[in-house]
C-alpha positions in Angstrom: 103.9 -80.7 19.4 101.0 -83.0 20.1 102.5 -85.6 17.9 105.8 -85.3 19.7 104.1 -85.7 23.1 102.2 -88.7 21.9 105.3 -90.4 20.6 107.1 -89.7 23.9 104.2 -91.3 25.8 104.2 -94.2 23.5 107.9 -94.8 24.0 107.7 -94.6 27.7 104.6 -96.9 27.8 106.3 -99.5 25.6 109.2 -99.6 28.0 106.8 -100.2 30.8 105.6 -103.4 29.1 109.0 -104.9 29.8 109.5 -103.5 33.3 108.0 -100.6 35.1 110.8 -98.2 36.0 111.9 -98.6 39.6 109.7 -96.5 41.9 110.1 -95.9 45.6 107.2 -97.3 47.5 105.8 -95.4 50.3 107.6 -96.4 53.5 104.4 -97.0 55.4 102.9 -99.0 52.6 103.8 -102.7 52.7 102.5 -104.6 49.7 103.9 -106.7 46.8 101.3 -105.1 44.5 103.4 -102.9 42.3 103.1 -99.1 42.2 100.0 -98.6 44.2 99.5 -95.8 46.8 96.9 -95.9 49.5 95.2 -92.9 47.9 94.6 -95.0 44.8 92.5 -97.4 46.8 89.8 -94.7 47.3 87.1 -94.1 44.8 87.3 -90.3 45.4 90.9 -90.3 44.1 89.7 -91.4 40.7 86.4 -89.5 40.7 88.3 -86.3 41.3 90.0 -86.8 37.9 86.7 -86.7 36.0 85.8 -83.5 34.1 82.0 -84.1 34.0 81.4 -86.7 36.7 77.6 -86.5 36.8 77.1 -86.4 33.0 74.7 -89.2 32.0 76.4 -91.6 29.6 73.3 -93.4 28.5 69.7 -92.4 29.2 67.0 -94.8 30.3 65.7 -94.9 26.8 69.1 -95.7 25.4 69.6 -98.4 28.0 66.3 -100.0 27.1 67.3 -100.0 23.5 70.7 -101.6 24.4 68.9 -104.4 26.2 66.3 -104.9 23.5 69.1 -105.2 20.9 71.0 -107.8 23.1 67.8 -109.8 23.6 67.2 -109.7 19.8 70.7 -110.4 18.5 73.0 -111.8 21.2 72.6 -115.5 21.8 74.0 -115.3 25.3 71.3 -112.9 26.7 67.7 -114.1 27.1 64.3 -113.2 28.4 63.4 -116.4 30.3 59.7 -115.6 29.9 60.1 -116.0 26.1 61.3 -119.6 26.6 58.8 -121.8 24.7 56.1 -123.3 27.0 56.7 -126.8 25.7 60.0 -128.4 24.6 60.3 -131.5 22.5 62.5 -134.4 23.6 65.1 -133.3 21.1 65.0 -129.7 22.3 65.3 -130.6 26.0 68.2 -133.0 25.3 70.0 -130.2 23.4 69.5 -127.8 26.3 71.0 -130.3 28.8 73.9 -131.2 26.5 74.7 -127.5 26.0 75.8 -127.1 29.6 76.3 -130.6 31.0 79.1 -131.9 28.8 81.8 -134.3 30.0 84.9 -132.2 29.9 87.7 -133.2 27.5 90.4 -132.7 30.1 90.8 -134.6 33.3 88.9 -133.5 36.4 89.7 -134.4 40.1 87.8 -134.5 43.4 89.2 -132.5 46.3 90.9 -135.7 47.6 92.9 -136.0 44.3 90.9 -138.9 42.9 90.4 -138.5 39.1 86.8 -138.6 37.9 86.2 -141.7 36.0 83.5 -142.7 33.5 81.4 -144.2 36.3 81.3 -140.8 38.1 80.1 -139.0 35.0 77.5 -141.8 34.5 76.0 -141.0 37.8 75.6 -137.4 36.9 74.2 -138.3 33.5 71.7 -140.7 35.0 70.5 -138.0 37.3 69.6 -135.9 34.3 67.6 -138.5 32.4 64.1 -137.8 31.5 61.2 -139.8 30.1 60.2 -139.3 26.5 57.0 -137.3 26.2 55.0 -137.3 23.0 53.2 -134.1 24.1 56.5 -132.5 25.0 57.9 -131.2 28.2 56.1 -128.3 29.9 58.2 -125.4 31.0 57.4 -123.6 34.1 58.4 -120.1 35.3 59.5 -118.7 38.6 61.6 -116.3 40.7 64.8 -116.9 42.6 64.2 -116.6 46.3 67.8 -116.7 47.6 71.3 -116.4 46.1 71.5 -119.6 44.0 74.6 -121.4 42.7 74.3 -122.5 39.0 76.1 -125.8 38.4 77.3 -127.8 35.4 75.7 -131.0 36.7 73.0 -131.5 39.3 75.5 -132.0 42.1 77.4 -130.0 44.8 80.6 -132.0 44.2 83.6 -129.7 44.0 85.7 -130.7 41.0 89.1 -129.3 40.0 91.4 -129.4 37.0 94.9 -130.8 37.0 96.3 -127.7 38.7 94.3 -128.8 41.8 93.5 -125.2 42.7 90.7 -125.7 45.3 89.4 -122.2 44.7 88.4 -123.1 41.1 85.4 -125.5 41.2 85.0 -126.4 37.6 81.4 -127.4 38.1 80.5 -123.9 39.4 79.1 -121.9 36.5 77.4 -118.8 37.9 74.8 -117.5 40.3 71.3 -116.0 40.4 70.0 -113.5 42.9 66.6 -113.0 44.6 64.0 -111.7 42.2 65.7 -113.0 39.1 63.4 -114.5 36.6 63.9 -118.1 35.5 62.4 -120.6 33.1 62.4 -124.1 34.6 63.1 -126.7 31.9 63.3 -130.0 33.7 64.2 -131.6 37.0 66.7 -134.1 38.1 65.7 -137.7 38.8 65.7 -137.1 42.6 63.7 -133.8 42.0 66.2 -131.9 44.1 67.7 -130.0 41.1 66.3 -128.2 38.1 67.7 -126.9 34.8 66.9 -123.2 34.7 67.3 -120.5 32.1 68.3 -117.2 33.6 68.7 -113.9 31.7 72.3 -114.8 30.8 72.9 -118.4 31.7 71.5 -121.9 31.6 72.6 -124.4 34.3 71.4 -126.5 37.2 70.3 -125.1 40.6 68.7 -126.6 43.7 64.9 -126.4 43.6 64.9 -124.8 47.0 66.4 -121.7 45.4 63.3 -120.8 43.3 59.6 -120.6 43.5 57.3 -121.3 40.6 54.4 -119.2 39.5 52.3 -118.3 36.5 54.0 -116.5 33.7 51.7 -113.6 34.4 52.7 -113.4 38.0 56.4 -113.5 37.2 56.0 -110.9 34.4 54.1 -108.5 36.8 56.9 -108.8 39.4 59.7 -108.2 36.8 58.0 -105.3 35.1 56.8 -103.3 38.2 57.3 -99.6 37.7 58.2 -98.7 41.3 61.2 -100.6 42.5 64.5 -100.3 44.3 67.9 -101.6 43.1 70.6 -102.8 45.4 73.6 -100.6 44.8 75.8 -101.8 47.7 78.0 -104.9 47.3 75.6 -106.7 49.6 72.7 -105.4 51.7 70.3 -107.3 54.0 66.6 -107.2 54.9 65.8 -106.4 58.5 65.7 -109.1 61.1 62.3 -110.5 61.6 62.1 -113.1 64.5 58.9 -114.8 63.4 59.4 -114.9 59.6 62.7 -116.5 58.5 61.9 -116.1 54.8 62.2 -112.4 54.9 64.7 -112.0 57.8 68.2 -110.9 57.1 68.1 -112.0 53.5 71.2 -111.2 51.5 70.7 -109.1 48.4 73.7 -108.5 46.1 74.3 -105.5 43.9 71.9 -105.2 41.0 69.0 -107.0 42.8 65.7 -105.3 41.7 62.7 -105.6 44.0 59.2 -103.9 43.6 58.1 -101.5 46.2 54.9 -102.2 48.1 52.3 -99.6 47.3 52.0 -96.9 50.1 48.3 -97.8 50.8 49.4 -101.4 51.5 52.1 -100.5 54.1 50.8 -100.7 57.6 51.9 -98.6 60.6 53.4 -101.7 62.1 55.0 -104.6 60.2 56.6 -107.6 62.0 56.5 -105.6 65.2 58.3 -102.6 63.7 57.3 -99.3 62.4 58.3 -99.4 58.7 58.6 -95.6 58.2 62.4 -95.7 58.2 62.5 -98.6 55.8 61.8 -99.3 52.2 59.0 -101.9 52.1 59.5 -104.3 49.2 57.9 -107.4 47.8 60.4 -110.3 48.4 59.8 -113.6 46.6 59.6 -116.6 49.0 58.9 -120.3 48.5 56.0 -122.2 50.0 56.4 -125.8 51.2 54.9 -126.9 47.9 57.4 -124.8 45.9 55.0 -122.1 44.9 55.7 -118.4 44.9 54.6 -116.3 47.8 55.4 -112.6 47.7 56.0 -111.3 51.2 56.6 -107.8 52.5 60.2 -107.2 53.6 62.0 -104.3 55.2 65.2 -102.7 53.9 66.5 -99.9 56.0 66.8 -96.5 54.4 70.4 -96.5 55.6 71.2 -99.4 53.3 72.9 -98.8 50.0 69.9 -99.0 47.6 68.5 -96.7 44.9 65.0 -95.8 43.9 65.0 -97.1 40.3 68.2 -97.8 38.5 71.2 -95.7 39.2 72.1 -93.1 36.5 74.8 -94.4 34.2 77.6 -91.9 34.9 81.3 -92.3 35.0 81.3 -91.2 38.6 78.8 -94.0 39.4 80.9 -96.6 37.5 83.8 -95.8 39.8 81.6 -95.7 42.9 80.1 -99.1 42.1 83.4 -100.7 41.3 85.0 -99.6 44.6 82.1 -101.0 46.6 83.6 -104.5 45.8 87.2 -103.5 46.5 88.9 -106.3 48.5 86.1 -108.8 48.1 87.6 -112.3 47.6 87.6 -113.7 44.1 84.8 -116.3 43.6 85.1 -118.3 40.4 81.6 -118.5 38.9 80.2 -116.5 41.8 81.6 -119.0 44.2 82.5 -118.2 47.9 79.5 -115.8 48.1 81.4 -113.5 45.8 81.9 -113.1 42.1 84.6 -113.3 39.4 85.8 -110.8 36.8 82.7 -110.9 34.6 80.3 -111.1 37.6 82.1 -108.0 38.9 81.5 -105.9 35.8 78.1 -107.4 35.1 76.8 -106.4 38.6 78.1 -102.9 38.2 76.4 -102.3 34.9 73.3 -104.1 35.8 72.8 -101.6 38.7 72.3 -99.1 35.8 69.8 -101.5 34.2 72.2 -102.7 31.5 72.3 -106.4 30.6 75.4 -108.4 29.5 76.4 -111.9 28.6 77.8 -113.9 31.6 81.3 -115.1 30.5 84.2 -113.0 29.4 84.5 -114.7 26.0 80.8 -114.1 25.4 81.1 -110.5 26.4 84.3 -109.7 24.6 83.6 -111.9 21.6 80.2 -110.6 20.7 79.3 -107.2 19.2 77.5 -104.8 21.5 78.5 -101.3 22.5 81.6 -99.9 20.7 84.2 -102.6 20.1 87.9 -101.9 19.3 89.2 -105.3 18.3 92.8 -106.6 17.9 94.1 -109.7 16.3 97.2 -111.7 17.1 99.2 -109.7 14.6 98.2 -106.2 15.9 101.3 -104.3 16.9 101.6 -103.4 20.6 102.0 -99.7 19.5 98.5 -99.8 18.0 97.1 -101.2 21.2 98.8 -98.6 23.3 97.4 -95.9 21.1 93.9 -97.2 21.8 94.7 -97.5 25.5 95.6 -93.9 25.6 92.1 -93.1 24.4 90.3 -95.1 27.1 87.4 -93.6 29.0 86.3 -94.5 32.5 84.2 -97.7 32.5 85.7 -99.1 29.3 86.2 -102.9 29.5 89.4 -104.5 28.5 89.4 -108.2 27.4 92.2 -110.7 27.4 91.5 -114.5 27.1 89.5 -115.5 30.2 89.5 -112.1 31.9 88.0 -108.6 31.8 89.1 -105.4 33.5 87.4 -102.0 34.0 89.4 -98.8 33.2 89.6 -96.4 36.1 91.8 -93.6 34.7 95.4 -92.6 34.3 98.1 -91.7 36.9 101.2 -90.0 35.7 100.3 -91.1 32.2 99.9 -94.7 33.2 96.5 -96.5 32.8 95.0 -98.1 35.9 92.2 -100.7 36.1 90.0 -102.3 38.7 89.2 -106.0 38.3 88.3 -109.1 40.1 91.5 -111.2 39.5 93.2 -114.2 40.9 96.9 -114.0 40.0 99.6 -111.4 40.0 102.7 -111.3 37.9 105.1 -108.6 36.8 108.8 -108.0 36.2 110.6 -106.7 39.3 113.3 -104.1 39.2 115.8 -106.9 38.5 113.9 -107.9 35.4 112.8 -111.2 37.1 109.2 -112.3 36.8 107.5 -112.0 40.2 104.5 -114.2 40.9 102.1 -113.4 43.7 98.4 -113.5 44.3 95.6 -111.0 44.3 92.5 -113.3 44.5 90.1 -110.4 44.9 88.8 -107.1 43.6 92.0 -105.1 43.0 93.3 -101.8 41.7 96.4 -102.2 39.6 98.3 -100.5 36.8 97.7 -102.2 33.5 101.0 -102.0 31.7 103.2 -104.1 34.1 100.7 -107.0 34.4 101.9 -110.2 32.8 100.6 -113.6 32.1 104.1 -115.1 31.7 107.6 -114.1 30.8 106.6 -114.1 27.2 103.2 -112.4 27.4 101.9 -109.2 29.0 98.3 -108.4 29.5 98.6 -105.9 26.6 100.1 -108.5 24.4 97.0 -110.6 24.8 94.5 -107.8 24.7 91.9 -108.6 22.0 89.1 -106.2 22.6 88.2 -102.9 24.3 84.5 -102.5 24.7 82.8 -99.2 25.4 79.2 -99.5 26.7 77.2 -97.1 24.7 
């Protein structure tokens, strides 16, 4: 009987890959996103399907072991404080060349002008450094505000031939306040620095970080008492006389040490702090040095004492806190992209991940179910049927997070730009999502020839 039911599900699901059966949309629901009800846009809808919503998936000990393994064996995850204190000319050049490569395909400025060799020469000149027999000394620091990470030391927005202004090809990633960095070198004008974060190396403006001794940075990063930002974005309290700690944006996964109780006064910046968490916030002096300042975060804000427990319920909660946020390639637009989305969710539990989807999906951590180009669709569908909430599904250039099933059909939440599916007339419909979205998985297509399932190459279970 079980075999019969599975084969029936498999047959129906396979048909869905060609075209989802015509379904009447709710009259009051006007959207070109296929087969979504308003109820499905609420976290509770999916949490109510869980059998053991509060069961801890990985303990703190297991999470620390996961991170240790990544730091030891995954070349895309780093402890910036383990960066050598001195780099040779050859080592520094290799670091620069690893990120700041002239692309093989054409790039264009926003006005349509194609980047020429002279344009790249300007960027390359800005990265030149003088040879040093004694080597190049690395410094360490903390990010003081949300920081864009760039391919080259420039704010120039550059597009590919599709001329999609949303996709700045020089935008790589972002770092958040409190993130640890190793500072490898600075641009010729001293306005930019090449920094190594925990999962990315790129250029950022020097105003985005403050330098300190390795011991100071380590003490901040390893503090035992801390809060973690669990909302999409929260803000410190307004402080009229101290801009550096006033209304500072903190994205999900930011980790800040708590000020010891005996160091919290009865009045701070003209306010009684008792209804706030008082944290140490990194700020930058005029000389670029680290200055830790007390900051207030209201207890009404979406933060958690320590890391959130890694439960399936919390995975859903965290994902839905981003619902509707505009897509931001490489953390552009003060948002995030598909891997930033899943990375921030899991980092709120204390779990580290590589930055890019290919690095996440292509390297071994957690439990991987891999498919090659010749894997039959039926085999992929069988694996999809066994998905658990929080599993990550990888297609080239994209990752999705599994939410659960509705009427036997798998649904995902993902930060995604495009939308394509076959309509009830078997014609390919193309629209846009361009944000964090809930969608059914099976109807999604990349083209007439290929569905998402066709291109699925890995399912990763974080364990």
